[in-house]
C-alpha positions in Angstrom: 19.8 -8.7 -25.6 20.8 -11.4 -23.1 18.4 -13.4 -21.0 19.6 -11.7 -17.8 19.2 -8.2 -19.1 15.7 -9.0 -20.5 14.7 -10.6 -17.2 15.9 -7.6 -15.2 14.0 -5.2 -17.4 10.8 -7.3 -17.1 11.3 -7.4 -13.3 11.8 -3.6 -13.2 8.6 -3.2 -15.3 6.6 -5.5 -13.1 7.8 -3.8 -9.9 7.1 -0.3 -11.2 3.7 -1.2 -12.6 2.6 -2.9 -9.4 3.6 0.2 -7.4 1.8 2.6 -9.7 -1.4 0.4 -9.9 -1.6 -0.2 -6.2 -0.8 3.4 -5.2 -3.4 4.9 -7.7 -6.2 2.4 -8.0 -8.2 3.5 -4.9 -7.7 7.1 -5.7 -8.8 6.6 -9.3 -12.0 4.7 -8.3 -13.1 7.5 -6.1 -12.3 10.1 -8.7 -14.0 8.2 -11.5 -17.2 7.5 -9.7 -17.6 10.3 -7.2 -15.5 13.0 -8.9 -13.8 13.9 -5.7 -10.0 14.2 -5.3 -9.0 12.6 -2.0 -6.0 14.5 -0.7 -5.9 12.2 2.3 -5.1 9.1 0.1 -1.5 9.0 1.2 -2.6 9.0 4.8 -5.0 6.1 4.1 -2.0 4.2 2.8 -0.1 5.1 5.9 -3.0 3.9 8.1 -2.9 0.5 6.3 0.9 0.2 7.0 0.3 1.1 10.7 -2.5 -1.4 11.1 -0.2 -4.1 9.5 2.6 -3.3 11.9 0.3 -3.4 14.9 -1.3 -6.6 13.8 2.0 -8.2 13.1 4.0 -7.0 16.1 1.3 -6.8 18.7 -1.3 -9.3 17.4 1.3 -11.8 16.1 -0.8 -12.4 12.9 0.7 -13.7 9.7 1.2 -11.1 6.9 -1.8 -12.2 4.8 -4.1 -11.8 7.9 -2.5 -8.4 8.6 -3.3 -7.3 5.0 -6.9 -8.3 5.5 -7.1 -6.4 8.8 -5.6 -3.3 7.2 -7.9 -3.5 4.2 -11.1 -3.9 6.3 -10.0 -1.4 8.9 -9.2 1.4 6.5 -12.3 0.6 4.4 -14.5 1.0 7.5 -12.7 4.2 8.3 -13.4 5.5 4.8 -17.1 4.5 5.2 -17.4 6.4 8.4 -15.6 9.4 6.9 -17.9 9.5 3.9 -21.0 9.3 6.1 -19.8 12.1 8.4 -17.8 14.5 6.2 -17.2 13.7 2.5 -20.9 13.6 1.4 -21.3 17.2 2.5 -19.0 18.3 -0.3 -20.2 16.4 -3.4 -21.4 19.6 -5.0 -18.3 21.5 -3.9 -15.1 20.2 -5.4 -12.9 22.9 -3.8 -14.5 22.3 -0.4 -13.8 18.6 -0.8 -10.1 19.3 -1.5 -9.8 21.4 1.6 -11.7 18.9 3.7 -9.6 15.9 2.7 -6.4 18.0 3.1 -7.5 18.7 6.6 -8.2 15.0 7.2 -4.7 14.2 6.0 -3.1 16.7 8.4 -5.2 15.3 11.3 -4.2 11.7 10.5 -0.5 12.3 10.1 -0.2 14.5 13.2 -2.5 12.3 15.2 -0.4 9.2 14.4 2.7 11.1 15.3 1.3 12.1 18.7 0.0 8.6 19.5 2.7 6.3 18.1 5.7 8.6 17.9 8.0 9.3 14.9 8.3 5.7 13.8 6.8 2.2 14.1 8.3 -1.2 14.6 9.3 -2.6 11.3 7.6 -5.5 9.5 10.2 -8.0 8.3 10.6 -8.3 4.5 9.7 -11.8 3.2 12.8 -13.4 1.9 11.6 -15.0 -1.3 13.8 -15.3 -4.4 13.4 -16.2 -8.0 16.5 -17.1 -10.0 16.7 -16.5 -13.8 20.1 -17.4 -15.2 22.7 -15.6 -13.1 20.2 -13.1 -11.7 18.0 -13.3 -8.6 14.8 -11.4 -8.0 12.7 -10.7 -5.0 9.7 -13.0 -5.1 7.7 -10.7 -2.9 7.8 -7.9 -5.3 6.8 -10.2 -8.1 3.9 -11.3 -5.9 2.9 -7.6 -5.6 2.6 -7.4 -9.3 0.3 -10.5 -9.2 -1.8 -8.8 -6.5 -2.1 -5.6 -8.4 -3.3 -7.4 -11.6 -5.6 -9.5 -9.4 -7.1 -6.3 -7.8 -7.8 -4.9 -11.3 -9.4 -8.2 -12.4 -11.7 -8.3 -9.3 -12.7 -4.6 -9.9 -13.5 -5.4 -13.5 -15.6 -8.3 -12.5 -17.5 -6.3 -10.0 -18.2 -3.4 -12.4 -19.3 -5.6 -15.3 -20.7 -8.7 -13.8 -22.6 -7.6 -10.7 -25.8 -5.6 -10.1 -23.9 -3.0 -8.0 -21.4 -2.7 -10.8 -24.0 -1.9 -13.3 -25.5 0.7 -11.0 -22.0 2.2 -10.4 -21.3 2.6 -14.1 -24.8 4.2 -14.5 -23.9 6.7 -11.8 -20.6 7.4 -13.4 -22.3 8.2 -16.8 -25.2 10.2 -15.5 -26.0 10.4 -11.8 -29.2 12.4 -12.2 -30.7 10.0 -14.7 -29.6 7.0 -12.6 -31.3 8.5 -9.6 -34.5 8.9 -11.6 -34.4 5.2 -12.5 -34.3 4.3 -8.8 -30.6 3.8 -8.2 -29.5 5.0 -4.7 -26.7 7.3 -5.7 -25.7 8.0 -2.1 -25.3 4.3 -1.4 -23.1 3.9 -4.5 -20.9 6.8 -3.4 -20.7 5.4 0.1 -19.6 2.0 -1.1 -17.2 3.5 -3.7 -15.4 5.7 -1.1 -15.2 2.7 1.3 -13.8 0.5 -1.5 -11.2 3.1 -2.6 -10.1 3.5 1.1 -9.9 -0.3 1.5 -7.6 -0.5 -1.6 -5.4 2.3 -0.1 -5.2 0.2 3.2 -4.3 -2.9 1.2 -1.5 -0.9 -0.5 -0.1 0.2 2.8 -0.2 -3.4 4.1 1.6 -4.8 1.1 4.3 -2.2 1.1 4.8 -2.1 4.9 7.6 -4.7 4.8 9.4 -2.6 2.0 9.6 0.8 3.7 10.1 2.6 7.0 6.8 3.0 8.7 6.5 6.7 9.7 3.6 9.2 9.9 4.6 10.9 6.6 5.2 7.8 4.6 2.1 8.4 2.5 3.9 11.2 0.6 6.1 8.6 -1.1 3.0 7.1 -2.7 0.7 10.0 -3.3 2.9 11.8 -5.8 3.1 8.9 -8.2 -0.6 8.0 -7.5 -1.7 11.5 -8.7 0.5 11.3 -11.8 -1.0 7.9 -12.6 -4.5 9.2 -12.1 -4.0 12.3 -14.2 -2.5 10.3 -17.1 -5.2 7.6 -16.9 -8.1 10.0 -16.5 -11.3 9.4 -14.6 -13.6 8.3 -17.4 -13.0 4.6 -16.7 -11.0 3.5 -13.6 -9.9 0.2 -15.1 -8.8 1.4 -18.5 -7.2 4.5 -17.0 -5.3 2.5 -14.3 -4.0 -0.2 -16.6 -3.0 2.0 -19.5 -1.3 4.7 -17.5 0.5 2.3 -15.2 1.7 0.3 -18.2 2.9 3.3 -20.2 4.5 5.1 -17.3 6.3 1.8 -16.2 7.7 1.3 -19.7 9.2 4.8 -19.5 10.3 4.8 -15.8 11.6 1.2 -15.5 14.6 1.6 -18.0 15.4 5.0 -16.6 15.4 3.9 -13.0 17.4 0.8 -13.9 20.1 2.8 -15.7 20.2 6.1 -13.9 18.4 5.5 -10.5 15.0 6.1 -8.9 15.3 9.9 -9.1 15.7 10.0 -12.9 12.9 7.4 -13.2 10.6 9.8 -11.3 11.6 12.7 -13.5 10.7 10.5 -16.5 7.3 10.0 -15.0 6.7 13.7 -14.7 7.9 14.4 -18.3 5.7 11.6 -19.6 2.7 12.9 -17.7 3.2 16.4 -19.1 3.4 15.0 -22.7 0.3 12.9 -22.3 -1.7 15.8 -20.7 -0.7 18.1 -23.5 -2.1 15.8 -26.2 -4.7 13.9 -24.2 -6.2 16.3 -21.7 -8.8 13.7 -20.5 -6.2 11.0 -20.1 -6.0 7.6 -21.7 -9.5 6.5 -20.5 -11.0 9.8 -21.8 -9.4 9.1 -25.2 -10.8 5.6 -25.3 -14.2 6.8 -24.3 -14.3 9.4 -27.1 -13.0 6.9 -29.6 -15.8 4.5 -28.7 -18.4 7.3 -29.0 -17.1 8.2 -32.4 -17.3 4.6 -33.6 -20.8 4.3 -32.2 -21.8 7.5 -34.0 -20.3 6.4 -37.3 -22.1 3.0 -37.0 -25.4 4.7 -36.3 -25.1 7.2 -39.2 -27.1 6.3 -42.3 
């Protein structure tokens, strides 16, 4: 295998993994901690892209500042939505699905009415990296670095901060955690806001790469749900990394050889296979494996 072919495959893998991680991470956090499926996740990503376009074209802010504005803005929107609507459905999963689906319709149609069918584009940063005879988009490689960095920050928050310990306790047994004095509603509020903020960051980062329209979230939400299902909700970090890596290994060569459509078909087939043999996803399998090892070590 030549250097150019290897570099191209690695680039395709990094590009696919960044897309899957960024699209699914916020959704997976909310599912893993709160056990709520947010059907408005794609519209949260769309809001991030719109805030980026508004900040760039009207506010004349640089792209990094636009990303911060989008992340904070969508995070605050998620915080308000959790306080006013989502928390009413924590004991009603079907009701939460219907409620978030209604929010998605209101957001997409509201944006269409206010801003029209499309938004002014955000220019794509022209960064290139040359390897041998091949050139690659530096911006998309940067997206891979941001995705890995987001996972690293999330890992640090969960395992090295007080709020992270409380969040993991709420994930394992919310009732017991509440008996120990942990404010579960506060954990859920911050979790939903954090997942929303990650969706806003995703929309900001991919705003230069796509046409900004009210229904653009549908291009993210399908792969996001596939990644979440394959990863499972037992551990957001393990689930996100393992599912994104495995799915990228499958989809990247297929997309490179046969196009994006065949790559998406490969994702679906891989998801079906994983669900057949690992119904709880990769993170559920890792959790069960750890429990079996702990049980074997404790046995006399």
